[in-house]
N, C-alpha and C positions, 0 to 999 in steps of 0.2 A: 560686492553684493551678495549677501547668505542669499543660496535658495529656498525658493517658495514652494511649501507643499500644501495641497489640498488634503484634507478630512472631510469624506462625505458619509453622514453617521447622523440619525435623528436621535440619537443616546446621546444627550447632554453628561453624563458621567465619563464616559468613553471616550469623548471630543475631550473632555476637562483634562484628564488623565494625557493624552495622546499629547493634546497643545505642550503641557508642561514638559512631557519629555524633551519633545523634537526643540523645543526653544531654549531647552538647558543646552541641547546640541548645536547652539546655535544657527537652525534654519528658521526664516518664517512661516509663520502658519494661517491658513485659513479655512474657514468651515462652511460647507453649504448640509444644511438638512434634508435634500431631497436629492433627487435626480436631476430635474429640472432646473435646478438653482445652481447645481454642480457644471451641466453641461452651457450654460449663460456663462459661469465664472470662466471655465477653459477657453469659452473664445474669446473673452477679452483678454486673458494675460495667460502666460505661460508657466506653466509649473511642470517640472519635471519627475515630478515623483505625486502620485495622487492616492490615497489610501482612501478603499472604496469599500462601502458595506453591502452586504447582496441584498436583506430583509429594509427596502426602505418605503416611504409612503407612496404612491401610483407606481411612478418608474420602480421596476424592480433592479438592482445592480447589475444584475445579468445582460439586460437590455442596455441600459446606460453604457457598458463596459464595450459596446459594439461601436455606441456613437461617439463616446471619448476616443476610441480607436482611431474613428475617422476626422473627427475636429483636431486633433494631438497626435500625430503617429508615433510622433518619439517621445511622448510620456511615459513612463513605467507604471502601469497600474498593478498594486497590490491590495488582491481581494480580501475583504475579512468576512467571516458568517460566522454566529453561534450552531451553526445549524451543521457539525462535523461527519458529510456525506460521503460518498464514492461521486455523487451527482454532482451537487454543489464543486468541488476539488475539479473534475473530468471535466466538465463545463466552465469552469472559469479559463482553468488552462486552455483547450481546444478554443475559447475568443481570442487569446490571446494576453491575460494576465503576465504580467511577471513572475509573480508570488502568491500564495495562496497560505493565509492563516486562520485558524481558529478562536475562539472566544470561548471562555478568558485568555488572556495568552501571557506570553511573558513580555513584559516592555525594551527589556534587554533585546530580546529574538527582531522585537519590531525594529527596534532602532539599527540592528545589523543588517535586515530584507533594506531598509532607506537607504545605508549607506552603500549597499550589492549596487540595489538600485539608481541611485544617484552617478554612479562611475559610468554606467551603460547608458543610460539617459541622453537622445540625440543619436545614438546610434541606430538609423533607420535600417539597416544590412541586417540586423540582427534579428530585428523584430518581426514577432509573430503577424502573417496576414490575418485579419480577423475573417470569418466566415459566415454568411447567414442562417441563424437559427429558423428553422420552419415550430419551434414552440421551446421558449426559455427555459434552460434549466432541464428538459425532460431527455432523457437516454431512447432511444428506439427499441424497441423489440424487451422482452422481461428479464433482464439482465441486471442483478443487482449483488454488489458485495459488502459484506456486513462489516465494519471497523473502525472506528477514530481515532487509534493511537496514533501517536506520532510518525511510526515505521509507515503506514497504510494509507496515511494522508501521504506522503513523499512518493509513493508507489499509484496512488490516485494522479499527481500533477503530472508524473513523467508519462502516464497513459495518454492524457490528456497533451500534452505537447507531443505524442506520437501518432494517435489517431488519425489525422489527415495526412499524416506524411506521408509515402509511397515508400516506404523503408522496410527492412526485415528486420521482425526484434525477435528477442531469444530470452523465454521466460524462464526463471532456474527458481528452485524451491522442493521444497520436499514434499513428498507424495501428502496429497490430502490436503494441500495450503491455496490450493483455487487455483490453478493455473490456468485451467480452461474458462474456466469465471474470465479471469481477465483478459485473454482471447476473442472471446467472443464480446466483451466491454467493449474491448478497441476496434474490432469490426463494424461493432452496434453506432461506434460514433466516426466513423470513417465514411469516405467518400462514396464506400460499396455495398456502406448498410442494405440495402435494398437486394442488392445481390448473391449469391449463396456465401455460406458459411459449410463451409465440412469438415470434419474431425475425422482424422486417421488416426489411429491407437496402433501405434506401430509396434506393440508387444502383446497385440490381441491377436495378431495375422502372421501364420507362418511365414520365415520369410522366404521361401521358397513363392511363397503367392503374394508376397507384401507388392513387389514391383509387377506384377500385374495389375494391383488396386492400383497403385497411382496410376500407372502410366496408361492402363488397359493393352489387350492383345486384339492380336489380328487370329481370324479362323483357321486353327488350323497351326497356331503357334507351339502347341503343346499338348499331348494327349488330353482330351476332354473340352479342348477348345472349341466345340462345336458350330461357334458363332461369333463375331468381333463382341469385344466387349471398351466400354468406353470408362477411361478411368477418373479416378479421381480431381486429381486435376485441370482435364478434361469438363468435368462433370462443374467445376469450381468458374468457369472462364469469366471474366470479370470481379472477381469474388474473392474469396480469402480462406486459403487450404490451415488447418492447424496440424500441422505435424507431433503429437504427442509423443514425449518420449524416444524423440532421436536420438538420443545417448545410446540406445540398444538396440539402434539398426546396424547391421554389416559393413563391413566397409567396402564391397561390390556397390551396394544400391547408394551407399553415400558417395560414390563416384558419378555418378548418373543423375545425383538431386541436387551436384555441386554444377554439374554443365548445365541442368534446369536454371538452377539460381544466376548462371553467368547469362543465357543467350537464350530464357523465355521458352525455349525449345525442349521435346522429347519425340522418342520413336516410343510409339507399342513396341510390346513383345513379340516378337514376330515381323515386325515394320521394318519398313526401311526409308518413308517417307514421313519427313520432318514436322512435327503440328508444333503450331505457335500459339499459347494461350497469356492470358494477362490475367494473372494472379500474384495475389499477394502472399508471401508466406511467414506463418508465425509459426516458431517451432517454443518447444518446451520441452525440459530434463530435468530428472532429480541427481541427475550424475555430476560426479564430478568431471567436468569435461577436460580438464588440465592435464588430470592425473589420467583418462583415457589418451590422450596424445600421446603424454611419454610414454605411455604402452602399448603404445600404435596399434589402440583400441579406435582410433576416432583422427579423420586428417583433422591436420590445421587448417587446410585451406578451406575447409569448408566451414570449418570455427569460426574461421573471420569474416566467409560470408554472411555465416547467420547471424554474429553478433557485432551487426551494427549500432543495435540498440537494445543492453541487457537490460532486464528487470529483475530483481529479488525479489521474492516473497519471502517475509520471514517467517518462520514457525511460530506455529499458538506458542507455545510456551515463551517468545522472545517479546509479545504481545499480550502477556496475561491483563491487561486493562478491557482488553475488547472482550473478555470470553461474557462478562454479566451482561453485554448487549447483543452476545452472538446466541445466548443460552434464552431472553427474551424474543429475540427473532426463531429460534427452533420451536418452542412450545404456540406461536400464534399460527405457527407455518404447517406446524403437521396434529395441532388440538384437534382435527374433525379426522384425519386418518388414525389415529390410535386410540379416537372414542376417549378422550382424557376431559374431564370435566373438575379440574380442579382450578386452582387460580395462581398459584405461583409454587417455584420451589425457595423451600426453605432457607434459612439463612445458614445453618452449618452444611447444608449440602453445598450448595455455591463454594462456602469455605473451599469443602473438601476438593469441589472444581478445580477452584483457584491457584490450589498448591500440588497439582497431577501435573506432569510432563508433557502429556498428552503425543507421543510417539507418533500416532495417526493425524494428528494436527483436527484442525476444522472438522473432518468428516468425521473421524473418531469422533467430536463431541456432540455430532449432529445425531448421530447411530445411538450414544448414551442419552440422549434427548430423548430418543422415540421409544427407548428400551426403560428408561423411568417413567415416562408418560403412562404404557403401557402395563409397568407391574403397581403402578402409583396406585391407592385404592383412600384414601383420601383427599382435603382438598389441599395440602401442600404435597410439593414433592420430597421425600426425605432420604436421610441416607441408605437405609438398606436399600430404595430402589435403585442404589448405584452398582454398578461395578466391583467385583470384589479389590481389584488395585487398584481402584481409586480411592475408596474407601480405605484401604492401608495407607496409600499415598503418604510421605511425611516430610516435608521441607520445612529444616532449618529457619526458625523465627528470626528477625533482628533482634529479638529481644532476648532469646538464647545466645546467640553471638555476645549481643552488649555484656552477658553477664561470665562470658568465657573470658572475656576482656577485663573484665572489672576482679576476676577470681586470682588476679596476678598473671594472666598469661600477657606477654608483651605481645605490640604491633607486629612487629617485624615476625615473632614468633607467630602468633593466631594466620598470618597472612598467608605467612611457607605451610601451616598444616591445610588449612580452608582452600586455599587457590592451586594448590600444586596438582591434586588430583584430575582437575578441571584441567590445566596448563596442559597436563600430559597426555587426556583424552582429544586436546584442540592439536595437539602434535600426530596423535596417531591419525585422526579423521582429515591430516593434511590440508583446514582450512579454518577459517576463523570462525567457524558458523559458533562456537560457543564464546564469541567474545562478551555477546551482550549480556550472558547469563553470568562471566567473572564481574562484570561492570557493574551489573546490579548489585551483586555479592559484597562488593566494596562500599558501593553507597548508599543501601542499606544499613551496612553496620556503622560507616561514618555519622551518617546523618542521624540515626538512631542515639549514639555517642553523645553527640553534639545538643541534641534534644534530651537526653539524661542528665546529662552537666549543667545546661542551663533550665532545667526543673521543665521543662515542656514552654520555652518563652522564644518562641517564633523569631520573633527579630533579633534576638541574641545571638540563638542558635545560626542563625543568618550570616552575622557577622563574624561569627566563628570559623563557619566553613568560608567567609567569603565570595556569598551570594546574595542575592537580593531576597529579599521576603518573595515575593512573586516566585522565584525558579525554587525556592524551597519547597514550598505548598507545593506545586506542579510535582514534585518527587515524591513525596509524603502520600501524595494523592496515585502517583502512578505506581507506588513502588509498596504500595499497599503496608504503610510504617503504622504500627499501630500507637496511636496518644491518650497519654495517663490524660485522668482527667483535668488536669491541674495547667495542663497546654491550652486547653480547650480558651483557657481565660486572657491569651495572650491574642 
């Protein structure tokens, strides 16, 4: 007998599309228009997989998720939402959702999720235990991370999975990507949320003072130690310590951090009595730790202690689709501070921001917008208000790449000429950080070629590329591929 899937959504068109796709895959499908109808259905019948919308009439999907988990612990719940925020994704995963997807979605992606969920349905040991929510959908404190790209949605889901688990987390990413914000959000959603969150910026403290800063010292431990000092670990007892840029810490202190992580015990500088505290450690670094281990600058045993759950934050250049929403957020956030009376950023200025590679990531974008608000004199932020390096930024467009192919350059020759410098740079940096850039370049070119070959007909272009139309539309939007006028008729 075919598996029965329950769709919980009040949108008739979404339900029709999902029902049609699922039934073609051999599933039986039931539909509930609100949470209470869904709960009644679950009490009378087993559903290995439930597709649950967040915004429902009456009880919200996140509230219903807790009750679904109580009624059918073995069911796998895939949460759907049109509001792609950190809050929704993190809260859904924290409350035990199997996965999370945003609307409009790729039907093929939904089918893949359902297939994965179906394989694990009934395995109660791997099911997350739901935790009571004091306020469904709300994150304690004022922590908000902006971004709706697929890469950031994966980060949010991972944050939700680890927030209430007492495990060490290692956040990796370039400077300015928001590592401390992620650490704060994890703490704010943990059982330690009401306890201290203490940040230690290891690069801002001289190495000879860092040990005292972390573990404290006894009176007379060294010259100038006129009184006992309590360290950050002791101050954070029952809470969280965030060790920022731990990859820059010297080897001697790394050994003491390792001992603390193993035993939850430390000794103050100049002391001999062990002090035991209950602290969760979240660490972050922009360093290539694997390379540092090979060069004997970082302890391999400490790496494995820290890297229990790794979270990789993508650089801004690999999630350019988040730039417009980040710009809008910064304009609203700093309007009063910068005394800006404008209304928007001009399209040509936004286009320059989308072309720039942002070596300083989100932090650089925020500072750029503050500068532009201060320098702007009209209602719009114009390109002249942006720094010179952004005004001069040039990124080869898909059209220019297509023209180079149409001018007689073969595909193999084009790929070699266009991608070889990127691949060489990837080898130099020793990791795959530029892989997304290379992949985007290939995808942009092939999709633009297919659309040009089919004169903008998206149905025919999708067939040519071997993908469905929804996937093609998503790629066009994500990769910002310019469309010819005739393509809009498709």
